[in-house]
Backbone as CSV, one residue per row, in Angstrom:
resi,resn,N_x,N_y,N_z,CA_x,CA_y,CA_z,C_x,C_y,C_z
1,MET,-49.222,13.812,10.068,-49.909,14.076,10.263,-51.039,13.120,8.884
2,ASP,-50.789,11.616,8.915,-51.674,10.760,7.710,-53.228,11.678,7.697
3,ASP,-54.041,11.764,6.470,-54.749,12.139,6.705,-55.395,11.379,5.126
4,PRO,-55.839,10.541,5.406,-56.027,9.045,3.134,-57.118,9.611,3.037
5,ASP,-58.293,10.501,3.632,-59.043,10.961,3.156,-59.383,12.556,3.882
6,GLY,-58.050,13.103,3.436,-58.226,14.803,3.066,-58.664,15.080,1.800
7,LEU,-58.602,14.368,0.876,-58.664,15.132,-0.352,-60.613,15.236,-0.696
8,THR,-60.941,14.457,0.388,-62.453,14.104,-0.187,-63.097,15.617,1.417
9,ARG,-62.483,15.975,2.091,-62.643,16.380,2.397,-62.442,18.206,3.229
10,TRP,-61.426,18.442,2.307,-60.888,19.609,1.922,-61.167,21.032,1.657
11,THR,-61.089,21.516,1.690,-61.790,23.366,1.245,-60.967,23.778,1.037
12,VAL,-61.253,24.808,0.414,-60.352,26.073,0.113,-59.068,26.525,0.854
13,PRO,-59.726,26.599,1.764,-58.723,27.080,2.755,-57.508,26.295,3.258
14,HIS,-58.343,24.717,3.635,-57.413,23.924,3.703,-56.184,24.105,2.600
15,LEU,-56.449,23.976,1.391,-55.890,23.936,0.067,-54.831,25.113,0.356
16,GLU,-55.414,26.031,0.778,-53.943,27.344,0.992,-53.317,27.100,2.727
17,GLN,-53.506,26.069,3.210,-52.007,26.091,4.508,-50.688,25.645,3.869
18,THR,-49.984,26.572,4.389,-49.034,26.368,4.077,-48.054,25.957,5.059
19,PHE,-47.055,25.104,4.346,-45.610,24.466,5.219,-44.197,24.657,4.425
20,THR,-43.491,24.853,5.461,-42.138,25.515,5.924,-41.160,23.962,6.128
21,ARG,-40.552,24.021,4.836,-39.334,23.109,4.541,-37.761,24.063,4.101
22,ARG,-36.737,24.083,5.018,-35.375,24.413,4.485,-35.809,25.880,4.221
23,ASP,-36.504,27.246,4.788,-36.458,28.368,4.451,-37.731,28.371,3.384
24,GLU,-38.567,27.405,2.915,-39.013,27.557,1.374,-40.415,27.475,1.583
25,VAL,-42.028,28.074,1.658,-42.446,28.087,2.109,-43.821,27.405,0.397
26,PHE,-44.483,26.291,1.218,-45.418,25.141,-0.070,-46.370,25.460,0.029
27,SER,-47.958,25.672,-0.056,-48.874,25.698,-0.255,-49.537,23.597,-0.126
28,ARG,-50.408,23.487,0.678,-50.781,22.368,0.324,-50.974,21.991,-1.399
29,HIS,-51.943,23.345,-2.094,-52.015,23.082,-3.003,-51.047,22.827,-4.383
30,TRP,-50.517,23.456,-4.102,-49.183,23.132,-4.981,-48.298,21.868,-4.643
31,ILE,-48.085,21.644,-3.331,-48.350,20.194,-2.817,-48.362,18.857,-3.781
32,ILE,-49.970,19.291,-3.318,-50.628,18.167,-4.225,-50.710,17.993,-5.687
33,TRP,-50.716,19.345,-6.263,-49.828,19.723,-7.701,-49.046,19.201,-8.663
34,HIS,-47.851,18.994,-7.469,-46.659,18.547,-7.762,-46.983,17.192,-8.360
35,ILE,-47.094,16.663,-7.218,-47.389,14.840,-6.942,-48.196,14.710,-7.963
36,ILE,-48.981,15.552,-8.151,-49.500,15.083,-9.707,-48.560,14.928,-11.001
37,GLU,-48.608,16.185,-11.373,-47.053,17.022,-12.112,-45.742,15.602,-12.239
38,HIS,-45.507,15.165,-11.094,-44.604,13.830,-11.223,-45.360,12.793,-11.798
39,ASP,-46.222,12.308,-10.961,-46.498,10.992,-11.854,-47.157,10.925,-13.410
40,LEU,-47.835,12.477,-13.638,-47.824,12.462,-15.186,-46.837,12.500,-16.152
41,HIS,-45.815,13.060,-14.958,-44.449,13.225,-16.195,-43.759,11.693,-16.302
42,TYR,-43.402,10.765,-15.216,-43.118,9.918,-15.043,-43.947,8.256,-15.871
43,GLY,-45.278,8.265,-15.458,-46.397,7.290,-16.355,-45.555,7.822,-17.442
44,GLY,-46.002,8.878,-18.314,-45.720,8.795,-19.412,-44.530,8.101,-20.524
45,GLU,-43.831,8.642,-19.629,-42.164,8.492,-19.767,-42.387,6.914,-19.787
46,LEU,-43.034,5.902,-18.678,-43.055,4.703,-18.740,-43.353,4.529,-19.588
47,SER,-44.985,4.621,-20.169,-45.835,4.084,-21.448,-45.285,4.336,-22.694
48,LEU,-44.885,5.274,-22.545,-43.534,5.327,-23.856,-42.449,4.408,-24.297
49,THR,-42.030,3.979,-23.005,-40.932,3.345,-23.180,-41.431,1.858,-23.339
50,LEU,-42.426,1.366,-22.990,-42.763,0.613,-23.138,-43.427,-0.474,-24.269
51,GLY,-44.077,1.276,-24.901,-44.498,0.909,-25.938,-43.527,0.665,-27.020
52,THR,-42.514,1.461,-26.441,-41.292,1.197,-27.618,-40.831,-0.197,-27.704
53,HIS,-40.719,-1.117,-27.405,-40.409,-1.827,-26.606,-41.551,-3.453,-27.691
54,GLY,-43.114,-3.056,-27.325,-43.557,-3.582,-27.722,-44.061,-4.104,-26.353
55,LEU,-43.773,-3.828,-25.316,-44.919,-4.224,-24.260,-46.333,-3.569,-23.788
56,ALA,-46.895,-3.956,-23.948,-48.129,-4.005,-22.934,-48.266,-2.991,-21.696
57,VAL,-49.089,-1.559,-22.198,-48.972,-0.848,-21.057,-50.042,-1.177,-20.292
58,PRO,-49.958,-0.790,-19.316,-50.260,-1.228,-17.471,-52.030,-0.391,-17.961
59,ASP,-52.899,-0.789,-17.886,-54.434,-0.294,-17.172,-54.263,0.809,-16.071
60,LEU,-53.977,1.806,-15.880,-53.944,2.217,-14.555,-55.753,3.142,-13.892
């Protein structure tokens, strides 16, 4: 179920909702943080690589 406005509406109980995948349980909170963590890591890596080669870093 896609919910593009979820982050603006979800409450703490919504973030505590869990999902099971391959016998592992993940909370909505954990999933959101994991996506942010992933983007931070690879965004930083991309910025470092571009800067090392003298290329402009996009303003995100």
